[in-house]
C-alpha positions as CSV (number, residue, x, y, z in Angstrom):
1,M,0.0,0.0,0.0
2,L,1.1,3.6,-0.7
3,E,2.4,5.2,2.5
4,D,1.3,8.7,3.4
5,I,4.3,11.1,3.2
6,I,2.3,14.1,2.1
7,K,0.3,15.4,5.1
8,N,3.3,16.7,7.1
9,H,4.8,18.6,4.2
10,L,1.9,20.6,2.7
11,E,2.6,24.2,2.0
12,F,-0.6,25.8,0.6
13,E,-0.3,29.3,-0.8
14,K,-2.9,31.6,0.6
15,G,-5.8,32.1,-1.8
16,A,-4.7,29.2,-4.1
17,Q,-6.8,26.1,-4.7
18,I,-4.5,23.1,-4.4
19,V,-4.7,19.4,-4.9
20,V,-1.7,17.1,-4.2
21,R,-2.0,13.5,-5.2
22,G,0.4,10.7,-4.5
23,Q,-0.2,7.6,-6.6
24,E,1.0,4.1,-7.3
25,N,-0.2,2.0,-10.2
26,R,0.5,-1.7,-10.4
27,Q,-0.1,-4.0,-13.4
28,R,0.4,-7.7,-13.9
29,R,-0.1,-9.9,-16.9
30,V,0.2,-13.7,-17.4
31,S,-0.5,-15.3,-20.8
32,F,-0.8,-19.0,-21.9
33,L,-1.2,-20.0,-25.5
34,K,-2.2,-23.6,-26.1
35,G,-0.5,-24.7,-22.9
36,A,2.7,-22.6,-23.3
37,L,3.5,-19.7,-21.0
38,I,4.2,-16.8,-23.4
39,G,3.9,-13.8,-21.1
40,N,4.7,-13.1,-17.5
41,G,5.1,-9.4,-16.6
42,R,4.7,-7.0,-13.7
43,S,5.1,-3.2,-13.6
44,V,4.8,-0.6,-10.9
45,S,4.8,3.2,-11.3
46,R,4.8,5.7,-8.4
47,G,4.9,9.5,-8.2
48,L,3.4,12.8,-7.1
49,N,1.6,15.6,-8.7
50,A,0.0,18.9,-7.8
51,R,-2.7,21.1,-9.4
52,V,-2.7,24.7,-8.3
53,R,-5.4,27.2,-9.3
54,I,-4.5,30.9,-9.0
55,G,-7.4,33.0,-10.0
56,G,-8.8,31.3,-13.1
57,S,-5.6,29.6,-14.2
58,T,-4.4,26.1,-13.2
59,G,-0.8,25.0,-13.1
60,F,0.1,21.3,-13.0
61,A,3.4,19.5,-12.2
62,S,4.4,15.9,-11.6
63,V,7.5,13.9,-10.6
64,G,8.2,10.3,-11.0
65,S,9.5,9.7,-7.5
66,Y,7.9,9.7,-4.1
67,S,9.8,11.4,-1.3
68,E,9.0,14.1,1.3
69,K,11.2,16.6,-0.6
70,D,9.2,15.9,-3.8
71,V,6.0,17.1,-2.1
72,M,7.2,20.6,-1.5
73,N,8.9,20.8,-4.9
74,V,5.9,19.6,-6.9
75,I,3.6,22.1,-5.2
76,Q,6.1,24.9,-5.8
77,K,6.5,24.0,-9.5
78,A,2.7,23.8,-10.0
79,T,2.3,27.2,-8.3
80,E,4.9,28.8,-10.5
81,N,3.1,27.4,-13.6
82,A,-0.2,28.7,-12.4
83,H,1.2,32.2,-11.8
84,F,2.8,32.2,-15.3
85,L,-0.5,31.1,-17.0
86,D,-2.5,33.7,-14.9
87,R,-0.1,36.5,-16.0
88,H,-0.6,35.6,-19.7
89,A,-4.2,34.7,-19.7
90,A,-6.2,36.6,-22.3
91,R,-9.3,36.6,-20.2
92,K,-9.3,36.5,-16.4
93,Q,-11.6,33.9,-14.8
94,R,-12.8,33.8,-11.3
95,P,-11.9,31.0,-8.8
96,I,-14.2,28.1,-8.6
97,P,-16.3,27.6,-5.4
98,S,-14.7,25.8,-2.5
99,C,-16.1,22.3,-1.6
100,P,-15.0,21.8,2.0
101,G,-15.4,18.2,3.3
102,A,-14.0,15.5,5.5
103,W,-11.4,12.8,5.2
104,V,-12.5,9.9,2.9
105,P,-11.1,6.7,4.5
106,L,-9.4,3.9,2.7
107,N,-12.0,1.7,0.9
108,R,-10.0,-1.4,0.2
109,E,-6.6,-2.9,0.9
110,I,-4.4,-3.9,-2.1
111,H,-2.7,-7.2,-1.5
112,D,0.5,-8.2,-3.3
113,Y,0.0,-11.9,-4.0
114,E,2.8,-14.1,-5.5
115,Q,2.9,-14.1,-9.3
116,K,3.3,-17.9,-9.3
117,R,-0.3,-18.2,-8.1
118,M,-1.6,-16.4,-11.2
119,I,0.6,-18.6,-13.4
120,E,-0.8,-21.8,-11.8
121,A,-4.4,-20.6,-12.1
122,C,-4.0,-19.9,-15.8
123,R,-2.3,-23.3,-16.2
124,Q,-5.2,-25.1,-14.5
125,I,-7.8,-23.4,-16.7
126,D,-5.8,-24.1,-19.8
127,S,-5.5,-27.8,-18.8
128,Y,-9.3,-28.0,-18.2
129,I,-10.0,-26.7,-21.7
130,E,-7.5,-29.0,-23.3
131,T,-8.9,-32.0,-21.4
132,H,-12.6,-31.4,-22.1
133,Y,-12.7,-29.9,-25.6
134,T,-10.9,-31.2,-28.6
135,G,-12.7,-29.3,-31.3
136,L,-10.9,-26.0,-30.8
137,S,-8.3,-24.7,-33.2
138,S,-6.7,-22.4,-30.5
139,R,-7.1,-21.4,-26.9
140,R,-5.5,-18.6,-24.9
141,V,-5.8,-17.9,-21.2
142,V,-4.7,-14.5,-19.8
143,Y,-4.6,-13.1,-16.3
144,T,-4.6,-9.3,-16.0
145,E,-4.5,-7.1,-12.9
146,D,-4.4,-3.4,-12.5
147,S,-4.7,-1.2,-9.4
148,Q,-4.6,2.5,-8.5
149,D,-3.6,3.5,-5.0
150,K,-4.1,7.3,-4.4
151,I,-3.6,9.6,-1.4
152,I,-5.2,13.0,-2.1
153,Y,-4.9,16.2,-0.1
154,T,-6.7,19.4,-1.0
155,S,-6.8,23.0,0.3
156,D,-10.5,23.6,-0.2
157,A,-12.2,20.2,-0.8
158,S,-12.1,16.7,0.6
159,S,-9.0,14.6,1.1
160,G,-8.6,10.8,1.4
161,H,-7.0,7.5,0.6
162,V,-8.7,5.5,-2.1
163,T,-7.9,2.4,-4.2
164,T,-9.3,0.8,-7.3
165,P,-7.9,-2.8,-7.6
166,R,-9.4,-5.2,-10.1
167,C,-8.3,-8.5,-11.8
168,Y,-9.6,-10.8,-14.5
169,I,-9.0,-14.0,-16.3
170,Y,-9.7,-13.8,-20.0
171,V,-10.4,-17.0,-22.0
172,F,-10.0,-16.7,-25.8
173,L,-11.3,-19.6,-27.9
174,S,-11.1,-20.3,-31.6
175,A,-12.6,-22.9,-34.0
176,E,-13.0,-23.3,-37.7
177,T,-16.2,-23.6,-39.8
178,A,-16.7,-26.4,-42.3
179,D,-15.2,-24.2,-45.0
180,G,-12.2,-23.3,-43.0
181,A,-13.2,-19.8,-41.8
182,P,-12.1,-18.9,-38.3
183,V,-14.6,-18.1,-35.5
184,E,-13.7,-16.7,-32.1
185,L,-15.2,-15.8,-28.8
186,F,-13.8,-14.6,-25.5
187,E,-15.0,-13.8,-22.0
188,A,-13.5,-12.0,-19.0
189,Y,-14.1,-13.4,-15.5
190,G,-13.4,-11.4,-12.3
191,G,-13.9,-7.9,-11.1
192,A,-13.0,-5.4,-8.3
193,G,-10.5,-6.7,-5.8
194,G,-7.5,-8.9,-5.8
195,F,-6.6,-12.5,-6.9
196,E,-7.8,-14.1,-3.7
197,D,-11.3,-12.4,-4.0
198,H,-12.0,-14.2,-7.3
199,F,-9.6,-17.0,-8.1
200,A,-8.7,-18.7,-4.8
201,D,-11.1,-21.5,-6.0
202,L,-11.5,-21.9,-9.8
203,N,-14.5,-24.3,-9.7
204,W,-17.0,-21.5,-10.3
205,L,-15.3,-20.8,-13.6
206,Y,-15.6,-24.1,-15.3
207,P,-19.4,-24.0,-16.0
208,K,-18.9,-20.5,-17.5
209,I,-16.2,-21.9,-19.8
210,D,-18.5,-24.7,-20.8
211,L,-21.1,-22.2,-21.8
212,L,-18.5,-20.2,-23.8
213,V,-17.5,-23.3,-25.7
214,K,-21.1,-24.2,-26.4
215,R,-21.7,-20.7,-27.8
216,L,-18.5,-21.0,-29.9
217,M,-19.8,-24.3,-31.4
218,D,-23.1,-22.6,-32.1
219,K,-21.3,-19.7,-33.9
220,K,-19.2,-22.3,-35.9
221,E,-22.5,-23.4,-37.5
222,G,-23.8,-19.8,-37.6
223,I,-25.3,-17.6,-40.3
224,F,-24.9,-14.0,-41.4
225,P,-27.9,-11.8,-40.5
226,E,-30.0,-9.9,-43.1
227,A,-28.8,-6.4,-43.4
228,G,-31.2,-3.5,-42.7
229,V,-33.2,-1.9,-39.8
230,K,-34.3,-4.8,-37.6
231,T,-36.1,-5.4,-34.3
232,V,-33.5,-6.6,-31.9
233,I,-33.1,-7.6,-28.2
234,L,-29.8,-6.0,-26.9
235,S,-28.4,-7.9,-23.9
236,G,-27.3,-5.9,-20.8
237,L,-23.7,-6.1,-22.1
238,M,-24.7,-4.5,-25.4
239,S,-26.9,-1.8,-23.7
240,G,-24.0,-1.1,-21.4
241,M,-21.6,-0.6,-24.3
242,L,-24.2,1.7,-25.9
243,A,-24.7,3.7,-22.6
244,H,-21.0,4.3,-22.4
245,E,-19.8,4.8,-25.9
246,A,-22.7,6.3,-27.8
247,V,-24.4,8.3,-25.0
248,G,-22.0,8.6,-22.0
249,H,-19.3,10.5,-23.9
250,T,-21.8,13.0,-25.4
251,V,-22.9,14.0,-21.9
252,E,-19.4,14.6,-20.5
253,A,-19.4,18.4,-19.9
254,D,-16.0,19.1,-21.5
255,L,-17.3,17.4,-24.7
256,V,-20.6,19.2,-24.4
257,L,-18.6,22.5,-24.4
258,G,-16.8,21.1,-27.4
259,G,-20.0,20.7,-29.4
260,S,-21.5,17.3,-28.6
261,V,-25.1,16.6,-29.6
262,A,-26.2,16.7,-25.9
263,G,-25.6,20.4,-25.6
264,P,-28.8,21.7,-27.4
265,N,-30.8,18.7,-26.1
266,L,-30.7,19.4,-22.4
267,G,-34.2,19.2,-21.0
268,K,-35.5,17.6,-24.1
269,Q,-36.9,14.1,-24.9
270,V,-33.9,12.1,-26.3
271,A,-35.2,8.5,-25.5
272,S,-38.3,6.5,-24.9
273,D,-39.9,7.3,-21.5
274,L,-38.8,3.7,-20.5
275,V,-35.2,4.8,-20.6
276,S,-33.4,6.3,-17.6
277,M,-29.6,6.4,-17.3
278,V,-27.3,7.2,-14.4
279,D,-23.5,7.4,-13.9
280,Y,-23.0,5.9,-10.4
281,G,-20.2,6.4,-7.9
282,H,-20.4,3.6,-5.4
283,T,-24.1,2.6,-5.1
284,G,-26.1,1.1,-7.9
285,P,-29.8,1.2,-9.0
286,D,-30.7,-0.9,-5.9
287,G,-29.2,1.7,-3.6
288,R,-26.8,-0.9,-2.0
289,E,-23.3,0.2,-1.1
290,G,-20.7,-1.3,-3.4
291,S,-23.3,-2.8,-5.8
292,V,-21.6,-1.3,-8.8
293,P,-18.7,-3.2,-10.3
294,L,-16.0,-0.6,-9.7
295,P,-16.9,1.7,-6.8
296,V,-15.3,5.2,-6.8
297,Y,-15.5,7.1,-3.5
298,L,-13.4,10.3,-4.1
299,D,-12.4,11.8,-7.4
300,D,-9.0,13.4,-8.2
301,E,-10.2,16.9,-7.4
302,G,-11.2,15.9,-3.9
303,I,-14.9,15.6,-4.6
304,P,-16.7,12.7,-2.8
305,T,-18.7,10.9,-5.5
306,A,-22.4,11.1,-5.9
307,D,-24.7,9.8,-8.7
308,S,-25.0,11.8,-11.9
309,V,-28.5,11.5,-13.4
310,L,-28.1,11.8,-17.1
311,I,-31.5,10.7,-18.6
312,D,-34.7,10.5,-16.6
313,H,-37.7,8.7,-18.3
314,G,-36.4,9.8,-21.7
315,I,-35.5,13.4,-20.8
316,L,-31.9,14.5,-20.9
317,K,-31.4,15.9,-17.4
318,G,-27.7,16.6,-16.9
319,Y,-24.0,16.1,-17.6
320,M,-21.0,14.7,-15.9
321,N,-18.8,17.5,-14.6
322,S,-15.5,18.5,-13.1
323,R,-15.4,21.3,-10.5
324,E,-14.8,23.9,-13.3
325,T,-17.6,22.7,-15.6
326,A,-20.0,22.4,-12.7
327,E,-19.4,26.0,-11.9
328,H,-20.0,26.9,-15.6
329,F,-23.3,25.0,-15.7
330,G,-24.4,26.1,-12.2
331,V,-24.6,22.6,-10.7
332,R,-22.8,20.8,-7.9
333,P,-19.9,18.5,-8.9
334,T,-20.5,14.8,-8.3
335,G,-16.9,13.5,-8.5
336,N,-16.3,12.7,-12.2
337,A,-12.8,14.1,-12.6
338,R,-10.3,11.1,-12.7
339,A,-6.8,10.4,-13.9
340,W,-5.0,7.2,-14.8
341,A,-1.4,7.8,-13.8
342,F,0.5,10.1,-11.5
343,G,1.6,12.2,-14.5
344,D,-1.9,12.7,-15.8
345,E,-4.3,15.6,-15.0
346,P,-7.8,14.5,-14.2
347,L,-10.4,14.6,-17.0
348,I,-14.2,14.2,-16.8
349,R,-14.7,10.5,-16.9
350,M,-17.5,8.0,-16.4
351,R,-17.4,5.6,-13.4
352,N,-20.3,3.1,-13.5
353,T,-22.7,4.1,-16.3
354,C,-25.9,2.2,-16.5
355,I,-29.4,2.2,-18.1
356,L,-31.9,1.5,-15.3
357,P,-33.9,-1.7,-15.2
358,G,-37.6,-1.9,-16.4
359,T,-40.3,-4.5,-15.7
360,S,-40.2,-7.1,-18.5
361,S,-38.6,-10.5,-18.3
362,V,-36.0,-11.5,-21.0
363,D,-38.2,-14.4,-22.0
364,E,-41.2,-12.1,-22.5
365,M,-39.0,-9.8,-24.7
366,I,-37.8,-12.7,-26.9
367,Q,-41.3,-14.1,-27.2
368,S,-42.5,-10.7,-28.5
369,V,-40.2,-10.7,-31.5
370,E,-41.5,-12.5,-34.7
371,D,-38.5,-11.8,-36.9
372,G,-35.3,-10.2,-35.4
373,Y,-32.1,-10.9,-33.5
374,Y,-30.8,-11.4,-30.0
375,L,-27.4,-9.6,-29.7
376,I,-25.4,-10.7,-26.7
377,S,-21.8,-9.4,-26.8
378,S,-19.6,-6.9,-28.6
379,G,-15.8,-7.0,-29.1
380,N,-15.4,-3.3,-29.9
381,G,-17.3,-0.1,-30.6
382,Q,-16.9,3.5,-31.6
383,A,-19.1,6.6,-31.5
384,D,-18.7,10.3,-32.1
385,L,-20.1,13.5,-30.6
386,T,-23.1,13.3,-32.8
387,G,-24.1,10.1,-31.1
388,E,-23.6,8.1,-34.2
389,F,-22.2,4.7,-33.4
390,M,-21.0,1.4,-34.9
391,F,-20.4,-1.7,-32.7
392,G,-19.1,-5.1,-33.7
393,V,-21.3,-8.0,-32.6
394,T,-19.3,-11.1,-31.7
395,L,-22.2,-13.2,-30.3
396,G,-25.8,-13.2,-31.3
397,Y,-28.8,-15.4,-32.4
398,E,-31.7,-15.0,-34.7
399,I,-35.2,-14.9,-33.3
400,R,-38.0,-16.5,-35.3
401,N,-41.6,-16.6,-34.1
402,G,-40.6,-15.7,-30.6
403,K,-37.9,-18.4,-30.3
404,I,-34.1,-18.4,-30.4
405,G,-32.8,-19.8,-33.6
406,R,-29.4,-20.1,-35.2
407,A,-26.3,-18.3,-34.0
408,L,-24.8,-15.4,-36.0
409,R,-21.3,-14.9,-37.4
410,D,-19.5,-11.7,-36.6
411,T,-21.5,-8.6,-37.7
412,T,-22.1,-5.0,-36.9
413,V,-24.8,-2.7,-35.6
414,S,-25.0,1.0,-36.2
415,G,-27.2,4.0,-35.8
416,I,-27.7,7.3,-33.9
417,A,-27.9,6.7,-30.2
418,F,-30.8,9.0,-29.3
419,D,-32.8,7.8,-32.4
420,M,-32.2,4.2,-31.3
421,L,-33.2,4.9,-27.7
422,R,-36.5,6.5,-28.8
423,S,-37.4,3.2,-30.4
424,V,-37.0,1.2,-27.1
425,D,-40.4,-0.3,-26.2
426,M,-39.4,-3.0,-23.7
427,V,-36.8,-3.0,-20.8
428,S,-35.9,-6.0,-18.7
429,S,-35.9,-6.1,-15.0
430,E,-32.4,-7.5,-14.7
431,I,-29.1,-5.8,-15.1
432,T,-25.8,-7.1,-16.4
433,W,-22.5,-5.3,-15.6
434,S,-19.2,-5.3,-17.4
435,S,-16.0,-3.9,-15.8
436,S,-13.0,-5.4,-17.5
437,G,-12.3,-2.7,-20.1
438,F,-10.7,0.7,-20.2
439,C,-12.1,3.9,-21.5
440,G,-9.6,5.5,-23.8
441,K,-10.5,9.2,-23.7
442,K,-6.9,10.8,-24.0
443,Q,-5.8,8.6,-21.1
444,R,-7.2,5.2,-20.2
445,I,-9.3,4.7,-17.1
446,P,-11.1,1.6,-15.6
447,V,-14.9,1.9,-16.0
448,G,-18.0,-0.1,-15.2
449,M,-20.8,-0.2,-17.7
450,G,-24.1,-2.0,-17.6
451,G,-27.8,-2.2,-18.3
452,P,-30.9,-4.3,-18.8
453,H,-32.0,-6.0,-22.0
454,L,-33.6,-3.5,-24.4
455,R,-36.0,-4.2,-27.3
456,C,-35.4,-1.6,-30.0
457,R,-34.8,-1.0,-33.7
458,I,-31.3,-0.9,-35.0
459,T,-29.4,-1.2,-38.3
460,M,-27.8,-4.6,-38.7
461,G,-24.8,-5.3,-41.0
462,G,-25.0,-8.3,-43.3
463,R,-22.4,-10.5,-44.9
């Protein structure tokens, strides 16, 4: 764990708004390919940074070491940068309001387990796949772990010690169709916490791997969908991807100020009245503490996190903000400013973004479709500030007369996010979360995304 060397060496300039952050990031990766260990790595980075706001200008400085002397030096350098920018600013801006608060205590310990345990776990999973399934052309098992450990002190907001550890085992499987074409599927298993939290016992994983193999064999015999606008059921994983990529980025306040489609639509109907969407800090739709996949308790500006309501029964209600953009829009900040590494300045980022559940069952939704598709997972996706999106679909099935039919080969879906959300006419009562990915807005950051199943209209790609 990161030791606290900051608190006894703080020198805050009178009238300045200062945030000092000490941070350690740790990453691990173990890779097996068809039984062979091909990757075994670990990296750690540690350093300090300071952000100092003088008037309306903010100076930033960082150093890739972690000593008591560094604390004073990095504050001094950031202060010099802020004074320089303030002297040369074309337009003077006022200070942002103070947000005084209390100390946010450590939320979770980060344990440093031996690397050989990760290697052995991957070896056991690989052996299970090799022993039980002979129809695969390739298999890969990868353990990944990343953690952020942050100690944050501020002059006019909250301070605290927060961590965001997470780890996963990815299983990648490949097979070949009768005509020799490759088909692939993968799944990530794990979540917030360390190795012991998820992989001390591997028995819970094997039925999930069995399901993954079954779906791959279905896909091996799969078909290409018909191209065009179709009625589809999006799984919670797909609706979560949509919530993050196609909607979430358009309602980040810095991108709103940059011209996103959300700017002129605040207070307007942008989705079916069945659709509500929230970016959660550390409690989910059920209100339970820690029920989101990656809880965030304090952001990197010293703001304790609160929920950001984005869409309420189809009406666009608000944006995700930093302290500065919250002042611009006349709202309270809710803790959305986060940074990945000690050398990064915080940006407005999502935390756990989710479309809220409805009242329908998944079976009812599938039975309601005469001719359409059930889309389960996506390997990638992209969207722009107009809300236009295109996602790859790696797993899906046709629906005929209310029943699941043949599996689909890889395809795509596309559309305009708000147009697609207006077509939603059924929402399931269950939520599926995903948390293994990174958001790549200028710097990567761990995010959770999720949602219920949605019945909607979307443009399907064909062969």
